[in-house]
C-alpha positions as CSV (number, residue, x, y, z in Angstrom):
1,M,32.6,33.9,49.2
2,Q,29.8,33.8,46.6
3,N,26.4,33.0,47.8
4,S,25.5,29.4,46.8
5,G,21.8,30.4,46.5
6,S,22.5,33.0,43.8
7,Q,22.5,31.7,40.3
8,T,24.0,33.1,37.1
9,P,21.1,34.6,35.1
10,R,20.4,32.5,31.9
11,A,20.3,34.3,28.6
12,R,16.8,33.9,27.2
13,H,16.5,33.5,23.5
14,R,13.3,34.3,21.7
15,R,11.9,31.6,19.5
16,R,12.4,32.7,15.9
17,S,9.3,33.1,14.0
18,S,8.9,31.3,10.7
19,E,6.9,34.2,9.3
20,V,10.1,36.1,8.6
21,V,11.4,33.3,6.5
22,Q,8.1,33.1,4.6
23,E,8.0,36.8,4.0
24,A,11.6,36.7,2.8
25,S,10.8,33.9,0.4
26,K,7.9,35.9,-0.9
27,A,10.0,39.0,-1.3
28,N,12.7,37.0,-3.2
29,G,11.3,36.8,-6.7
30,T,13.9,34.3,-7.8
31,H,11.8,31.5,-6.2
32,L,8.7,32.2,-8.2
33,L,7.7,29.8,-10.9
34,V,7.6,32.6,-13.5
35,N,11.3,33.2,-12.9
36,D,12.4,29.6,-12.5
37,Q,14.5,28.8,-15.6
38,N,14.8,25.1,-14.6
39,K,11.0,24.8,-14.8
40,Y,10.9,26.3,-18.3
41,R,13.7,24.0,-19.4
42,S,11.9,21.0,-18.1
43,M,8.7,22.0,-19.8
44,L,10.6,22.5,-23.1
45,I,12.3,19.1,-22.9
46,R,8.9,17.5,-22.1
47,A,7.2,19.2,-25.0
48,H,10.1,18.3,-27.4
49,S,9.9,14.6,-26.3
50,S,6.1,14.7,-26.7
51,V,6.3,16.0,-30.3
52,W,8.8,13.3,-31.2
53,M,6.7,10.5,-29.6
54,I,3.5,11.7,-31.4
55,G,5.3,12.0,-34.7
56,G,7.0,8.7,-34.4
57,F,3.8,7.0,-33.3
58,A,1.9,8.4,-36.4
59,L,4.7,7.3,-38.7
60,V,4.7,3.7,-37.3
61,I,0.9,3.6,-37.7
62,Y,1.2,4.6,-41.3
63,M,3.8,2.0,-42.0
64,G,1.5,-0.8,-40.9
65,H,1.0,-3.9,-38.8
66,L,4.5,-5.4,-38.8
67,Y,6.1,-2.1,-37.8
68,I,3.6,-1.5,-35.0
69,T,4.4,-5.0,-33.7
70,A,8.1,-4.1,-33.8
71,M,7.3,-0.9,-31.8
72,I,5.5,-2.9,-29.2
73,V,8.4,-5.3,-28.9
74,V,10.9,-2.4,-28.4
75,I,8.6,-0.9,-25.8
76,Q,8.4,-4.2,-23.9
77,I,12.2,-4.6,-23.9
78,F,12.7,-1.1,-22.5
79,M,10.0,-1.7,-19.8
80,A,11.7,-5.0,-18.8
81,K,15.1,-3.2,-18.6
82,E,13.6,-0.5,-16.3
83,L,11.8,-3.0,-14.0
84,F,14.8,-5.4,-13.9
85,A,16.9,-2.5,-12.6
86,L,14.7,-1.8,-9.6
87,L,15.7,-4.8,-7.5
88,R,19.3,-5.1,-8.7
89,R,22.1,-4.5,-6.2
90,D,25.7,-4.2,-7.6
91,P,27.5,-6.0,-4.8
92,E,25.3,-9.1,-5.2
93,D,25.4,-8.9,-9.0
94,R,29.2,-8.9,-9.0
95,R,29.1,-12.2,-7.1
96,L,26.5,-13.6,-9.5
97,P,27.8,-12.7,-13.0
98,G,25.1,-14.6,-14.9
99,I,22.0,-13.5,-13.1
100,R,21.3,-10.6,-15.5
101,M,21.6,-12.9,-18.5
102,L,19.3,-15.4,-16.8
103,N,16.6,-12.6,-16.4
104,W,16.8,-11.9,-20.1
105,H,16.8,-15.6,-21.0
106,F,13.4,-16.0,-19.3
107,F,12.1,-12.8,-20.9
108,F,13.0,-13.7,-24.5
109,T,11.7,-17.3,-23.9
110,A,8.4,-15.8,-22.9
111,M,8.4,-13.5,-25.9
112,L,9.1,-16.4,-28.2
113,F,6.3,-18.4,-26.7
114,V,3.6,-15.7,-26.7
115,Y,4.4,-14.2,-30.1
116,G,4.8,-17.7,-31.6
117,R,1.2,-18.5,-30.4
118,I,-0.2,-15.2,-31.6
119,L,1.5,-15.0,-35.0
120,S,1.9,-18.6,-36.0
121,Q,-1.0,-18.5,-38.5
122,Q,0.2,-15.2,-40.1
123,L,3.6,-16.8,-40.5
124,V,2.2,-19.9,-42.2
125,N,0.1,-17.7,-44.5
126,T,3.1,-15.7,-45.5
127,V,5.1,-18.7,-46.8
128,T,2.2,-20.7,-48.3
129,T,3.4,-20.2,-51.9
130,D,6.9,-21.6,-51.1
131,K,6.7,-25.3,-50.5
132,V,10.1,-25.6,-48.8
133,L,9.5,-22.7,-46.5
134,Y,6.0,-23.9,-45.9
135,K,7.2,-27.3,-44.7
136,L,9.9,-25.7,-42.5
137,V,7.5,-23.2,-40.9
138,S,4.9,-25.9,-40.4
139,K,7.5,-28.0,-38.5
140,L,8.5,-25.0,-36.4
141,V,4.9,-24.2,-35.5
142,K,4.2,-27.8,-34.6
143,Y,7.2,-28.1,-32.3
144,H,7.0,-24.5,-31.1
145,M,5.6,-25.3,-27.6
146,I,8.1,-28.0,-26.8
147,A,11.0,-25.8,-27.9
148,C,9.8,-23.0,-25.7
149,Y,9.4,-25.4,-22.8
150,A,12.9,-26.7,-23.3
151,L,14.3,-23.2,-23.2
152,Y,12.4,-22.5,-20.0
153,I,13.6,-25.7,-18.3
154,A,17.2,-24.9,-19.4
155,G,16.8,-21.5,-17.6
156,F,15.3,-23.2,-14.5
157,V,18.2,-25.7,-14.3
158,W,20.6,-22.8,-14.9
159,F,19.1,-21.0,-11.9
160,I,19.3,-24.0,-9.6
161,V,22.9,-24.8,-10.6
162,T,24.1,-21.2,-9.9
163,L,22.6,-21.0,-6.4
164,K,25.2,-19.8,-3.9
165,K,25.3,-19.8,-0.1
166,K,24.3,-16.5,1.6
167,M,22.8,-15.4,-1.7
168,Y,19.7,-17.6,-1.7
169,K,17.3,-14.8,-0.7
170,Y,18.5,-12.4,-3.3
171,Q,18.5,-15.0,-6.1
172,F,15.0,-16.3,-5.3
173,G,13.9,-12.7,-5.1
174,Q,15.3,-12.0,-8.6
175,Y,13.6,-15.2,-9.9
176,A,10.2,-14.2,-8.5
177,W,10.6,-10.6,-9.7
178,T,11.4,-11.8,-13.2
179,H,8.3,-13.9,-13.4
180,M,6.2,-11.1,-11.9
181,I,7.4,-8.9,-14.8
182,L,6.6,-11.5,-17.3
183,I,3.0,-12.0,-16.0
184,V,2.0,-8.5,-15.1
185,V,3.9,-6.5,-17.8
186,F,4.8,-8.7,-20.8
187,T,1.8,-11.0,-21.0
188,Q,-0.7,-8.1,-20.7
189,S,1.0,-5.9,-23.3
190,A,1.4,-8.9,-25.7
191,F,-2.4,-8.9,-26.1
192,T,-1.8,-5.6,-28.0
193,V,-0.2,-7.5,-30.8
194,A,-3.2,-9.8,-31.1
195,N,-5.4,-6.7,-31.4
196,I,-3.1,-5.2,-34.1
197,F,-3.6,-8.2,-36.5
198,E,-7.4,-8.0,-36.0
199,G,-7.2,-4.6,-37.5
200,I,-5.2,-1.5,-36.6
201,F,-8.4,0.1,-35.5
202,W,-8.7,-2.3,-32.6
203,F,-5.2,-1.3,-31.5
204,L,-5.6,2.4,-32.1
205,L,-8.9,2.9,-30.5
206,P,-8.0,1.6,-27.0
207,A,-4.6,3.3,-27.2
208,T,-6.1,6.7,-28.1
209,L,-8.9,6.3,-25.5
210,I,-6.2,6.2,-22.9
211,L,-4.3,9.1,-24.4
212,C,-7.1,11.6,-24.9
213,L,-10.4,9.8,-24.1
214,R,-11.8,10.6,-27.5
215,V,-13.1,8.3,-30.2
216,L,-12.0,8.5,-33.9
217,W,-15.0,7.7,-36.0
218,A,-13.6,8.3,-39.5
219,V,-11.7,5.1,-40.3
220,S,-10.3,3.8,-43.5
221,Q,-9.7,0.3,-44.8
222,W,-6.1,0.6,-43.8
223,L,-7.2,0.7,-40.1
224,T,-10.1,-1.7,-40.2
225,C,-8.8,-4.6,-42.3
226,P,-7.4,-7.6,-40.4
227,R,-3.9,-8.8,-41.4
228,K,-3.8,-12.5,-42.3
229,D,0.0,-12.7,-42.9
230,L,3.2,-10.8,-42.1
231,S,3.5,-8.8,-45.3
232,T,3.6,-5.0,-45.3
233,G,1.5,-4.1,-48.3
234,W,-1.7,-2.0,-48.2
235,L,-4.9,-3.7,-47.4
236,H,-8.3,-3.6,-49.2
237,C,-11.3,-5.3,-47.7
238,D,-14.9,-4.8,-46.8
239,P,-14.9,-3.2,-43.3
240,G,-18.0,-5.2,-42.5
241,P,-21.3,-4.3,-40.8
242,F,-19.6,-2.8,-37.8
243,F,-18.6,0.3,-39.8
244,R,-21.9,0.6,-41.7
245,P,-24.4,3.1,-40.2
246,E,-27.7,1.9,-38.9
247,Y,-30.6,4.3,-38.8
248,Y,-32.8,4.7,-35.7
249,S,-36.1,6.6,-35.8
250,I,-36.4,9.4,-33.2
251,S,-39.6,11.0,-34.5
252,G,-41.6,9.8,-31.4
253,L,-39.2,11.3,-29.0
254,F,-39.3,14.9,-30.2
255,P,-42.0,17.4,-31.4
256,E,-42.9,17.5,-35.1
257,W,-41.0,20.7,-35.7
258,F,-37.7,18.9,-34.8
259,P,-35.7,18.8,-38.0
260,W,-34.1,15.3,-37.6
261,K,-36.4,12.3,-37.8
262,E,-33.7,9.6,-37.5
263,V,-30.1,9.3,-36.4
264,A,-27.4,7.2,-37.9
265,I,-25.1,5.2,-35.6
266,M,-22.5,2.7,-36.6
267,P,-22.3,-0.5,-34.4
268,V,-18.6,0.2,-33.8
269,Q,-19.7,3.4,-31.9
270,W,-21.4,1.3,-29.3
271,H,-18.3,-0.8,-28.9
272,A,-16.2,2.4,-28.6
273,L,-18.6,3.6,-25.9
274,C,-17.9,0.4,-23.9
275,L,-14.2,0.7,-24.4
276,G,-14.4,4.4,-23.5
277,L,-16.2,3.7,-20.2
278,F,-13.5,1.1,-19.3
279,A,-10.7,3.5,-20.2
280,S,-12.3,6.3,-18.1
281,I,-13.2,4.3,-15.0
282,I,-11.1,1.1,-14.7
283,A,-7.9,1.7,-16.8
284,P,-6.6,4.6,-14.6
285,F,-6.2,2.1,-11.8
286,G,-3.2,0.8,-13.7
287,G,-1.7,4.2,-13.2
288,F,-2.6,4.2,-9.5
289,F,-1.0,0.8,-9.2
290,A,2.2,2.1,-10.8
291,S,2.2,5.2,-8.5
292,G,1.9,3.0,-5.4
293,F,4.6,0.7,-6.8
294,K,7.0,3.7,-7.2
295,R,6.2,5.0,-3.7
296,A,7.0,1.6,-2.3
297,F,10.4,1.7,-3.9
298,K,10.8,5.4,-3.1
299,I,11.5,6.4,-6.8
300,K,10.0,9.2,-8.9
301,D,10.1,7.4,-12.3
302,F,10.8,3.9,-13.5
303,G,13.6,5.1,-15.7
304,D,14.9,8.0,-17.9
305,S,14.3,6.6,-21.4
306,I,12.1,9.5,-22.4
307,P,13.6,13.0,-21.5
308,G,11.1,14.9,-19.4
309,H,8.7,12.0,-19.1
310,G,10.6,9.3,-17.2
311,G,10.7,5.8,-18.4
312,I,8.7,3.8,-20.9
313,T,6.9,2.1,-18.0
314,D,5.6,5.4,-16.7
315,R,3.8,6.0,-20.0
316,M,2.5,2.5,-20.4
317,D,0.9,1.7,-17.0
318,C,-2.7,2.2,-18.1
319,Q,-2.1,0.8,-21.5
320,M,-1.3,-2.7,-20.1
321,V,-4.7,-2.9,-18.4
322,M,-6.5,-1.5,-21.5
323,A,-4.8,-4.0,-23.9
324,V,-6.1,-7.1,-22.1
325,F,-9.6,-5.7,-21.9
326,A,-9.6,-4.7,-25.6
327,Y,-8.5,-8.2,-26.6
328,I,-11.0,-10.0,-24.5
329,Y,-13.8,-7.6,-25.5
330,H,-12.9,-8.0,-29.2
331,Q,-12.9,-11.8,-29.0
332,S,-16.1,-11.9,-27.0
333,F,-18.3,-9.3,-28.8
334,V,-16.8,-8.5,-32.1
335,V,-15.2,-11.6,-33.6
336,P,-17.9,-14.0,-35.0
337,Q,-18.2,-17.1,-32.9
338,N,-19.2,-19.4,-35.8
339,L,-16.6,-21.1,-38.0
340,S,-15.9,-19.5,-41.4
341,V,-14.6,-21.1,-44.6
342,E,-11.3,-19.1,-44.1
343,M,-10.8,-20.5,-40.6
344,I,-11.4,-24.1,-41.7
345,L,-9.0,-23.7,-44.7
346,E,-6.4,-22.2,-42.4
347,Q,-6.6,-25.2,-40.1
348,I,-6.4,-27.6,-43.0
349,L,-3.3,-25.9,-44.5
350,M,-1.7,-25.7,-41.1
351,N,-2.3,-29.2,-39.7
352,L,-2.6,-31.5,-42.6
353,T,0.1,-32.8,-44.9
354,L,-0.2,-32.6,-48.7
355,E,-1.3,-36.2,-48.9
356,E,-4.0,-35.7,-46.2
357,Q,-5.2,-32.6,-48.0
358,Q,-5.6,-34.5,-51.2
359,A,-7.5,-37.3,-49.4
360,L,-9.7,-34.7,-47.8
361,F,-10.3,-33.1,-51.3
362,M,-11.3,-36.5,-52.8
363,K,-13.6,-37.4,-49.9
364,L,-15.2,-34.0,-49.9
365,G,-15.9,-34.2,-53.6
366,Q,-17.4,-37.6,-53.1
367,I,-19.7,-36.3,-50.4
368,I,-20.8,-33.3,-52.5
369,N,-21.5,-35.6,-55.5
370,E,-23.7,-37.9,-53.4
371,T,-25.6,-35.0,-51.9
372,M,-26.3,-33.5,-55.4
373,I,-27.5,-36.9,-56.7
374,A,-29.8,-37.3,-53.7
375,H,-31.4,-33.8,-54.2
376,S,-31.8,-34.2,-58.0
């Protein structure tokens, strides 16, 4: 009979050291980056996409204001497509066949409202010479806001009517998500179009500050002239005092043997310095926000629209923050605050009928004649 006190000896296993695995991985040269063909392929794809993006961007800039605006619209559509896809779930979408169309309904309604407000004056100026088109466009501009509101209310009613039991949370989540995209993404990037028509320079400068943090001082009339209509011809204008050098004496700051007695600085360089500081310090937080957003959803990129780079949204995160600041800065410190003759004439042509314009012309002539008689 076997002794109950005796126990079968247990086989002891030594704990395997991780150092062997590490040494083996070091010895295996196929894991080194220099021999990783996938890494080289990814770098090649990324470089190829970058060349196409830079070349396409330069071509669009050369073609002018209207084509740059079209590029911004395409970018916004791709960004919305990528962001709409983040919260979509196929089982719920199959039970709600119209929910995707509703998202795009709100998106294009917001696009019509924002761009209608920004480009209404340019549209009126484009058709001024044609009386029929001028009257039609004037009516469209006059009733633009109520038309956009009607479209939004139609979408709102559509949303309420299509609510289904056990789907309320998902549907209201989609509704809130769509409006968040419109506010955070679309509205901010729409300010870029307003900058474009103030002069391509005011679009190109903030964009290039984000890309390379350098300032392009050599500008031409094609970049600095504002666009008053929606035509595509070349522009010729006086760039204005912002692009004329001002001379500052520095003779009292340096010894007499110093060769330069004054320095020439254009006022636009001071503005570029302010924009550059914002692009360097504040705008990167747009990228940090996007990174945290992707981590919250446990995704690497917002999409795969650009091979090797991810989605359009991945490349535009900082640009959205910069676009709003550039527009507000331009309106606050660059655009003259006093009324000009052009601004008054634009308001007259846009808001007064032909009979009212004739009455204003007669009244203005009467006032001018009375003033000249009083001074003579």
